[in-house]
C-alpha positions as CSV (number, residue, x, y, z in Angstrom):
1,M,6.6,-15.9,25.3
2,N,3.5,-16.1,22.6
3,K,1.9,-13.7,24.2
4,Y,4.1,-10.9,23.1
5,L,4.3,-12.3,19.6
6,T,0.8,-12.7,19.4
7,I,0.4,-8.9,20.0
8,L,3.4,-7.7,17.7
9,C,1.8,-9.3,15.3
10,I,-1.6,-8.3,15.5
11,L,0.1,-4.6,15.6
12,C,1.5,-5.1,12.9
13,I,-1.6,-6.2,10.7
14,Y,-3.5,-3.0,12.2
15,V,-0.7,-1.0,10.9
16,S,-0.5,-2.4,7.9
17,V,-4.1,-2.4,6.9
18,N,-4.7,1.6,8.4
19,A,-1.5,2.9,6.9
20,Q,-1.6,5.1,4.4
21,H,-2.9,4.7,1.1
22,E,-1.3,7.0,-2.2
23,K,-2.5,6.9,-6.2
24,I,-1.5,9.3,-8.5
25,I,-4.4,9.5,-11.5
26,H,-3.7,11.1,-14.8
27,N,-5.8,12.7,-17.0
28,S,-4.9,13.8,-20.5
29,F,-7.3,16.8,-23.0
30,E,-7.0,17.5,-26.5
31,I,-7.0,21.5,-26.8
32,N,-8.6,21.7,-30.4
33,D,-8.5,25.1,-30.9
34,A,-9.7,26.3,-27.5
35,S,-8.2,29.6,-26.9
36,K,-9.3,29.6,-23.2
37,I,-8.9,26.7,-20.6
38,T,-11.4,26.9,-17.7
39,L,-10.0,25.1,-14.6
40,N,-12.7,24.3,-11.8
41,I,-10.7,21.2,-9.7
42,Y,-11.5,20.3,-6.2
43,G,-8.1,20.8,-3.8
44,E,-4.7,22.1,-4.3
45,H,-3.2,22.8,-8.0
46,T,-0.3,24.1,-9.8
47,F,0.1,24.5,-13.0
48,E,3.7,23.2,-15.1
49,K,4.9,24.2,-19.3
50,W,5.8,21.0,-21.0
51,P,6.1,20.4,-24.7
52,G,3.2,18.3,-25.3
53,N,-0.2,19.9,-27.5
54,N,-2.2,18.7,-24.5
55,I,-3.2,19.0,-21.5
56,L,-2.3,16.9,-18.7
57,T,-3.5,15.9,-15.5
58,E,-1.8,14.5,-12.8
59,T,-3.5,13.7,-9.1
60,T,-2.1,12.9,-6.0
61,V,-4.4,11.3,-3.8
62,K,-3.2,10.4,-0.1
63,L,-5.9,8.7,2.4
64,H,-4.3,8.0,6.2
65,D,-6.4,6.0,8.7
66,A,-8.9,4.1,6.4
67,S,-8.5,0.4,5.0
68,P,-7.4,-0.3,1.4
69,A,-11.3,-1.9,0.9
70,V,-12.9,1.8,2.1
71,F,-10.0,3.6,-0.5
72,K,-10.4,1.4,-3.2
73,H,-14.3,2.3,-2.8
74,Y,-14.0,6.3,-3.1
75,L,-11.3,5.7,-6.6
76,K,-14.1,3.4,-7.9
77,E,-17.0,6.1,-7.3
78,G,-15.3,8.4,-8.8
79,R,-14.9,10.8,-6.0
80,Y,-11.0,11.8,-7.9
81,E,-12.2,11.7,-12.0
82,I,-11.6,14.7,-13.5
83,I,-13.8,15.9,-16.8
84,G,-13.3,18.0,-19.6
85,K,-15.7,19.5,-21.7
86,I,-15.2,21.9,-25.2
87,D,-17.7,24.9,-25.5
88,D,-17.4,27.6,-28.1
89,N,-14.0,28.2,-28.0
90,A,-12.8,27.1,-24.6
91,L,-12.1,24.2,-22.9
92,N,-13.4,23.1,-19.0
93,I,-11.4,21.1,-17.0
94,S,-13.5,20.6,-13.6
95,S,-13.7,17.7,-11.5
96,V,-16.7,15.9,-11.6
97,K,-17.4,15.9,-7.3
98,M,-16.9,19.2,-6.0
99,V,-18.9,18.5,-2.7
100,R,-16.6,16.0,-1.1
101,N,-18.2,15.1,2.1
102,P,-15.5,13.7,5.0
103,I,-14.8,10.2,4.9
104,K,-15.6,8.5,8.3
105,T,-14.9,5.5,9.2
106,S,-15.9,3.2,12.4
107,K,-12.3,4.9,14.3
108,G,-13.3,8.6,13.1
109,V,-12.6,10.5,10.0
110,C,-10.2,9.8,8.3
111,Y,-7.4,12.1,6.5
112,E,-8.0,13.1,2.8
113,F,-5.0,15.1,0.7
114,V,-5.5,16.0,-3.0
115,N,-3.1,17.7,-4.8
116,T,-3.7,18.2,-9.0
117,V,-0.5,19.3,-11.1
118,V,-2.0,20.3,-14.5
119,Y,1.0,20.3,-17.3
120,Y,-0.1,22.7,-20.0
121,P,1.5,23.6,-23.5
122,E,4.0,26.1,-23.9
123,D,2.2,28.5,-26.3
124,Y,-0.8,28.9,-23.2
125,T,0.1,31.3,-20.9
126,V,-1.4,31.0,-16.4
127,S,-3.9,33.7,-16.1
128,G,-5.4,34.0,-12.9
129,T,-5.8,31.4,-10.3
130,D,-8.1,28.9,-12.7
131,S,-7.4,29.7,-16.2
132,L,-5.1,29.5,-19.2
133,V,-4.8,31.4,-21.9
134,K,-3.7,30.6,-25.5
135,S,-0.2,33.2,-26.4
136,Q,-0.6,35.4,-28.8
137,V,2.1,35.3,-31.4
138,S,1.7,37.0,-34.6
139,A,2.8,35.0,-37.3
140,S,0.9,37.3,-40.2
141,L,4.4,39.7,-39.2
142,P,7.4,39.0,-41.1
143,A,10.5,38.0,-38.6
144,E,12.7,41.3,-37.6
145,K,16.2,41.2,-38.7
146,N,18.3,41.0,-35.6
147,T,21.8,42.4,-36.9
148,E,24.7,43.9,-34.4
149,V,27.3,46.2,-35.3
150,I,30.9,45.1,-33.4
151,E,33.3,47.6,-34.0
152,N,37.0,46.9,-33.4
């Protein structure tokens, strides 16, 4: 009976050590007067409008078949870091490390999933797969009056 209990304990420890690790990383970028925002982000990314006045990135990282220490190491080294830089009238948002070698342990290659959601202000529109442009709203023209005649 003790033999089975020992095997069960070892199995539980192995599963908990080599389970899936997940972290969500948030970054916020001030837009200032940028009329165009260019993205060069590693992995899959999607766009979602939000009522804020800045860009928010939410990166979900999942790592399978690695120890917690390995996962923490890659987080600390900046493997998933995203930075923003303003040039002229454009904001460039990019991953620090675009080339990523597979994560290998003594048990083999680990499966890594990286997905980023880019939340952008409502006054921007998606242009292509990797950029946003400020919507052109004509503020100098007076608002048109919309009248509708209803006859009975």
